[in-house]
N, C-alpha and C positions, 0 to 999 in steps of 0.2 A: 774324817770322821768326824770331829769337833765340827769344822763348817759344815758339812752335810746336815750335821743333825740341827747346827744354829737356824738353818735355811728350810727345816723343817718342823721347825718347830718345837723339838725334839726337849723333853724334863719339863718341868715347871715350870717354867720362865713364862710361857706365851698361852693364852687363856682363850676364851670363847667374847670374851667380851673386848678384847683387846681390837685392833684395827689396825693390824699389822704393814700394811701398804699405806697407811694415811687417809684410805681415798673414801673416808668417812660414811662406813658400810661395815661393823665388827665381822671378827674374823668367823662367827657363827654364821652369822648371815648370809656368811659367804663359803661356809660347809668347808670350813677349815678342819675338821672331823673326817671328812672322806677324801679329803685332799682331792674336792673336786677341778678337773681345769677343762672349764666353759668350752673354750674353742682349741683346746688341745693344742698348745702354744709351748708347751712342755714347762706352763709358768702356774702353779695354783691360784685358784680364783684369791684367795686369801692373800695372796702376794702379787698380783696380775693388775695392774693399774686400769685393764680395760678387758674384762673378764671375755666378754663376747665377741672381742677382737673384732666391734661394727665403728671404731675408731671414733668413737666419743668414751670420752673417757668415763671410769665407775663412779667417779665424783659428780660430774653430771649427771648421771643417770641415777643415782642413787636417791633424788629428789630433794635433801638438805645435806650438810655437812653434820649433822647430830649422829652419832653412830648410836646411839641410843632409840633413833626411832627407826624403826623397820625401809627398808629399800620400796620406792615407788613399785606398784605393777600397775600399770595404766589399764589393761586389755584385763586386768581380771584373770589370766590364764594359768594363775597359780607359779608363773617364772617372772622374777622379779624384772625391772629394765635392763639391769646392769647385767643382767645372764641372759637375756631374750632379741635375738635379732629383728624382731619386729614388734617392739615395742607397746605400736598402738594398733598393731593386728589388723594393718590395710595393706598390705601387699606390699610395703614398700618396703626395705631391708632397711634398720638404721641405718646403716653405711651410707646411705645415701642422700642423708640430714646432716654429715659431717661435712664440713669445707676441712682444707689443706693441715691446719691447724689443730684441726679437731673440737672445733667448737662449732654449737650447734645450729644449723642454717634456720633462720626463721623467714620464708619467702614474703609471707604476707605480711610481716610486723604489728601482727595481733600480740606478742608476746610469748605463742605457743609456738617453739620449735619446729619444724616438718616432722622430727620423727615420733613428735605425740601428738600433730594435729589430723585429724582426717579432714581436710579442706586444707592443704598445704598453700594452696595458692588465692584462698579467701574469696574466690568466683562463687561461693554458694553450691557449690557441686564438689562431689564429696570423691575423694582420692580413690576410692573403690569401684565411682562409675566411669570416673577419666580413666581408669586401665593405669592406674599405677603400677601395680605390679609387674604388666607386660611391659611397662615403657614405653607406652600407644604414645605416637608423634603426628596426630592428624595431618599437619600441614608442614610435616619434614622441614622445620626449621631447627632441628638440634635441641628444641626443649619440649621436653614431654608434655602430654594434657594437662595432666596435676598440679605443673608448677609455670605453665602457659596461661596469662590472661584471655586469647584468642587462640582456642585452639584449633580452629579452623582457618583461621589467618583472613577473615572474611571483611574484618575491619571491623565488627559489630561484638562486641565483649562478650565474654562465656557467661559473665556475670548476668548480661541483658540476654541474653539467648537462652538458658537454661537447658534443661536435661529432657526438656519434654521432645516428640518429636512431633512439627505440629502439623505434616501432612502423613502421619501414621504408617510412615517409610521403616517405619527401625532404625532409622538415625534420629541420635538427639539431635536438635538445632545447633548444639553449641558444636557439633562433629557436622553440620550438612549447613554446604554453600547454598543450597533454597532451600529452605526451612521449610516454607509450603508448597514446594513442589509446582511452580505457577511457570517457570520458566523464566523467572526474573532472579537472578542471582541476587543474594542477601544484601552484596557490596552498593548493589544497584539500588536495589527498595531502601537503603538506609546509609545512604552513602557517608554520612558524618558518625554514624554506628552510634547513637546516644537512644537508640530504641524509640524515638519520639514520630511520628510521622508530621513532618513539617507543612505548612499550606503552602502550597503551589503560586497561587493566585493566576493562575494562567501563564506561567510563563517555564514550560517543559526547558530541561528535564526533569520532572517532579518525584519527588520519596511517594513512596507507596509501603503497605504495612508487611513487613516482610513473613507475616506468620496467616495471613489471610490473602489466598489467593484473588480475590474480589474488595480490595477496601473499601470502596464506597458502596458495594452492595447494591449495584445499578442492575448484575445479571451480565456484565460482560466484563471477563477476566481481564486482571490486571495487564498481563502479557498482550491484550490485541491491544487495550487502550494505549499503552503506549508506544507499539508500533504503529499504531493510529496518528499517535501527534497529540491524543486527549490526556485529560488529568484523573487518573486511577482513582483520587482521591473526591471526586465531584460527579455524584450522581448526574447534574446537570452538564456534566462534560463527556463525553462519549464518541463514538463513532457513530457516521452519519447513521439514524433509524435506519436508511435503508440500504446500508452494508449487511454482510453477513459473517460468520467464520463458522467453520467447521474443524471440528478433531477427527482426525483419520488415522490411527493406530495401522502401521503396515499388514496389508493383506487382508484387513476387516471387509467385511462386505457394505457394498455400496452405501451411500445417502444421498438425502434428497433436500433441497428445501424449495418453495416457491416465494420468488422473488418481483416487488413489482418495479415498473418503471414507466415515465415519462415519454411521450411522441411526441413533445412540442418541440420544432425545428428553430436548432440553438446555434447553427451554426450555417449560412447561405453563402455563396458569393453571385453575385449578381453583374453580368457581364451585357452592356451596352452595345449592339450589332446598328448600328445606323448609316441609313441612306442618306447617300450627299450627294445625291443625281441633282441635277438642275434645277430641281420643284422644290427643292427641300430646306429652302433657306429658313423659314420662319420656324420650322418644326426642330434643325439646329439652335436658333437662339432660342426656342424655350427649353430645350436642356441645359443650356448655358447660363441661363437664367434662374434655374432652379435645380441644380445639381451638387451644391454644399449651401443651398440654405434651405432646400424645401425634400430632396429626394434623400440624398444620404443621412440627416437627422430622423427623416417621415422610416426608412429602413427601418434603421439601429433600434425605433423601436418597435419594431413586427420583433427584427430579429438579434439576439445577445451578441453575435459575432458576425458580423457582416464583413465582406470584400466587395471590390468593386471593380470592373474593367472596363472598355472600351476601346471596340473597333468599327472601321469603314467596310461600306463598300459601294460600289458603282455599277459598271459595265465592264466587260473584257474590252480592251484596245485594239479590238477589229473590226474592219467596216462588214455590213452595216451596222455592227452592235454599239461602238461606243467610240468614244476621242482617243487620238493615242495616249495623251493624257489622263485617264482612265483606269484604275484601281479597281481590279475584282473582288481587291481586299487587301485591309492593311491594319496590322493589329497595331495600334497604337499605345495603349498601355494595358499589358497584360495583369491580370487582375494582383489588387495590392490592398492593403490596409493605412497607405499613406495617401492622406488626402488631396495632400500639396500634389502629389503625380495625376492623381485622377482628375482634380483641376484644370491642371495644364494639358492634360491630354483633352480634355472636353474643349478644352480653348484651342488647342489644336485640330480640332473637327473645321478641314476646308470651307468655304466656301462655294454654297452648293451650286454645280457645275457637270455638263458634260452626262452622258447618257444617252442621250437623242431621243431614246425612245423608252417604252416599255417592250418587252420584258430586259429584269438587268439581272444581277449578279449574286442576287440574296442566297439562293441555295448552296451555292459555291461557297459563300462565304460560311454560311454554318456549318456547313463540311470542315473548315479550315477551323473556325475555332473550337472543333471539338478533337481533331487529328492535328494542325498543327504541319502538315507534312506540305505546304509552299507548292510552286508550281514551277518546276523548272523549264518548262518551253516557256514563261512569262519572264524566264531570271528571277523569278520568287522565291527564296532561299526557304527553306524551314524552317520556322518559328524556333529562337532557344528553347532548349528543354525545359518545362515547369513539372509541377507535380503533378497533373493530372491535366489531357488535353493541350490542345494548342494555345488554347487561353489561361492559361497557366492556375487552373484552378487548384485549390488546397485540399489537400487529402482530408476527407472524414467531413469536408462540404457540401451540398447543396447545389449543383450546379444551377443558377437559373439563367437563362438568356432574354432579355427585354430585346424583340427582333422589329426593329421601328422602321416602315417602308410604305410608300404607295404604291408599289409596283407589283407584279407578278413577277417569277422565276423564269428565266429561260429555261427549257428543257435541254438536255445534253447532246439530243441529236441535232438541235439546230445551230451547234457550234463545229460541225465535223466539216462543212466543207472550208471552214477557218483554220481547220490545223490542230485544234484546242479539245482534251480532254475534261469532261467536266463533269460535275454529280449531280443525282436528278435527288426526289424526295426518298428515294429509299435505300440510295447510299449513306445520303444524311442522317435520316433516321435512323439509320444505321449505328452511325457514328456518334450519334447525340445519345442513344442508347448503352451503346458501349459506355459511357464516363456518367449514365445516370442524370443528362440534364434535362431537365424541364426549357420548353419554348414557349413562352409569353408573347403574344401578337398585339401590335402596337398598328392600328391599318390609319392613314392619314386617307382623309377623304378624298381625294383629289379625284383620283378614278372610280369614284361610287358606282357603281352599276356596270362600267365601261368594259372594254373586254381585257383594260390589264389592272382590273382590282384585284388585290390580292389577296380579299378574306379567304377564300375559299381555300388555299393553298397555305394561307397562314394558320386555318381550322384544322386541316390537318397535319402541320407540325405537332400543336397544341396537341390533340388527341392522340397524335404519335408517341408524346412524349408525358403521356400522363398530365397534362397541365389543364386540368378541366376540375371544375364543381359543380355542385347538384343545381338545381334550377331554381330561384329564390318560391323559399316556401309561400308567400304570399301568395306569389304571382302564375308561377310554375314556370316562369320566362328567364333569359338568359340578359342581367341588368349591364349591359356590357357596349352598350349603345351609346350616341354624342348621349353627355351629360348624365350619363346611366340610362339612357332608354332601356326598354325593354325589347331583345331580340329573340327567335324561338330559339328553342334547344335545339339539338343535334338528338337525334338517337341511334342511339350504338348496341350491339346486343342488347335489343330487347328493352334498352330504358332510355331514357332522355337523360340527356349532360349538357352542360354548358362549359365550350373549350374557352379556354380562356385570350380571347381577342378582343380587343378593346377596340372602338373608334374615339378619332381624335379630328378634330378641325383642321383645315389644311394651315390655316392660322398658327395651329401649334395651340392655343388657347388652353390652360389646364392639363397640359401632357405631363408636369410633374407630379401632380398629383394621379393624375390614370396611371402612372406605376408604382408610385405608392401603395395606391389603392389594390392593384394588381397584385403585387406580394403579397399584401395582408391576404387577400381571398386565395392567393393557393396556402399561404401558411396556417389558415385556419379552416378552410372547406376545401381544398384538394385532400389526395387521400394518398396513402403509402404504403408499400408491403415491408413489412415489420419483423426482421431478426436478430440474431444475434451472433456475436463472433467475442470468444477466450481469446482476451490477451496474456501472455504467462511471459514471463519473465525467467532468466537462467540461474539463479541463485536466489537463496532466501533472503530476508528481511536482514538480516544478522550476518547475513556473508555465506550462508549454509552452502554446500553443492549440491549439485543434483547432477546425476549421470548423464554422462555425456551422452549427446544428441538429443536432450530431454529440457522442456521447460514446463512451469509451474502449469502451463496449460492443457500439459496431460495428465493433469489432475481431473477433468474435467471427463465425462461418462456422455450425455447429451445436455441440450438445454433447448428444450420442446415447449411450445404455449399449452397455456394452462387457461382451460375452457373456465365462463365462458366470452367468448369473441367482443369486442367492441361493437356498441349499433353499429350494422349494416356493413361491420366485417366480415371475416369467414378465417378459418384456421385450414389450414394448405402444410402439413407436413413442418417441417422448421419455422412456418411463418405463418404469419396475421396477414391474411390478403387486405387492400382498401381498408387502411385503418385512415381515420380522421385524424390529424396533428390534434395534440392537446389531450387526446384522449389515454385511459391509463390500460396497461397492458400486465398482464403476468407471464412469465415462466418457471418450469420445474426445472432447476438445475440440480443433475445428478453427479455426483463425483466418488471417485476412489482412490485408495493410495496401492498402488500393484507394483509403485518401483521405487518410492523412496523407507529404504529402512530404518528403523530406529538406532537412532544413540543415545549415546549417553544424557544427553541434553535435550529439553526439547527441540524442536525444528521448528521456526515459523517461515512461511511464502505469502505469497497473493498474488491474485487474480486480477485484472481488470476485466469485469464484464460491459461489453458495449452494447447498447441497443442501436440496431442501423438503422434510417429510411433508405429503402431503395437500393441498399445494399451500398450507399456510397458512404451519406450522411450519419452522423453518430448523435444520437436522438437524445441519451442517457447514458449513464457508466455507474456501477456500482465496483465497489471494491470487495473480492470476499477474500476469506483468511481464510488460511490454514496450518493446524497446529500438527505436527506429526509428534503426536505423547513420546518421552523416552523408551520405553518397553510395552510388549501389548499385554503382559498381564498387569502394568501397573500404568494405570492411564494416568495424563495430566490432570487436576485437580481444577475444574471448572464448574 
């Protein structure tokens, strides 16, 4: 009984001004008269060194060590800190602010212990906002947000990101891996985490403003500019002015825009089909003399990306047509951009010989340049496979054949008695048309007006392959004679036209200039049927996957000519017909997204929209970017 009485403070030996447990708080302040036991641990507060059981000694929570001063009540709720399990009322129990020894933690080192600090990590965002009460740990690193300098683990400190939601998505920036919702993660936009957009200096990858989807304010989203390799901080550095982008939410209505294109011929392959029969020595010498000094440089000034090849023809080695050594056709060099190979092939043109008479094997040679089938009955094997046709024309190039001769071609029936099956104009033109080739004729006037004169045949080939230009505006004539002399136009389809068949003297004078001029006239005055070809890719620009069997071209609904047609051209379905190269055309591109569902992050895709001349040569190309936003209700900010 004596011991119990002593512990309970019986008798007159203990008063309210005493501090029985020596914690700096008087017995009265610890409600010894009511025997209060705040933490229900069996020890009344006036005898308990940790009255609220939060791991922090009452002597710490008292505020000072003077019993004469009342204990501190930080949150002013009427319960002093030593009895309050959450002294600052921030939702975090004081027990979380004690280390294993019972000493208070001060995570930000500001002198205010965590249990009294409304911003324990000193990042400028209150513990309440950082979800301290619920122990929110956004990045799952084991440190709750209210103690984490970088709550979302994006490399940008919370003190820089703050609690604003820059993209108004309801997620504060300090928890948002893409603060501006532009599809670029914050770590990519601010890789050094300093909150300052560093100048790029034209050396991608570039930083950008993680709070602004269009850092440089040029109207092109950062996401698009970064994908295109442009500088998102420089309004002068952006995607090409003629490239486009669409934002296509899943299953939204179709969208369309008008795209403008050039029709300049920028890639062509020039193949020289050379008569090497006995009358052609001087013309061959003229080609050799001018191929690398005049012809190739001149064509390169006209066509941005040219390539060249060369072949020869004579006659069939059958009596009474040719000598046993004659070659009806021989591919000396398929299309190449290696000028050393071209020059060597031209130098290999043999001395003119054989042929004996006219006609010759020119039509069969043209068929072979287009097909490469060879001729087994003469033990001529098929040509080695190339990209397009027998001469190996490059894909996306306009094939141009310069057919140089002074003689008419045999007709197939003339060879029947010799046991040879050959091709005539209809077969040759069909094969040439299949690869979109143009045949420009160069007629040596050796047989001018004679029975073997090839002009009519060469004009048929030029007309049949659309190697034509309008008559001269000044004279109404075709300036294709010797030294540019006028010749009458040909009337076809009710209109006058000039087939590109040029005359050259038998000594070959000026042949190199004629070839360059012929290609220049075709490239500037000829006509093309212009259409488009969407080229799709099987994944996104950042590795996004597409449904099996689809490409980005499946975003395209249609690409149709947009009126008006250029002067002299017409619109026919998906084509502009009869377009003069160099004209500007417009197509309306319609797109829709009915096959790429939304994901958690924006998805970025590209389509190359090519404009084709005659379905074979790429005249222009535009890259079209497609952004699929994260969800239909909250589109990407652009």
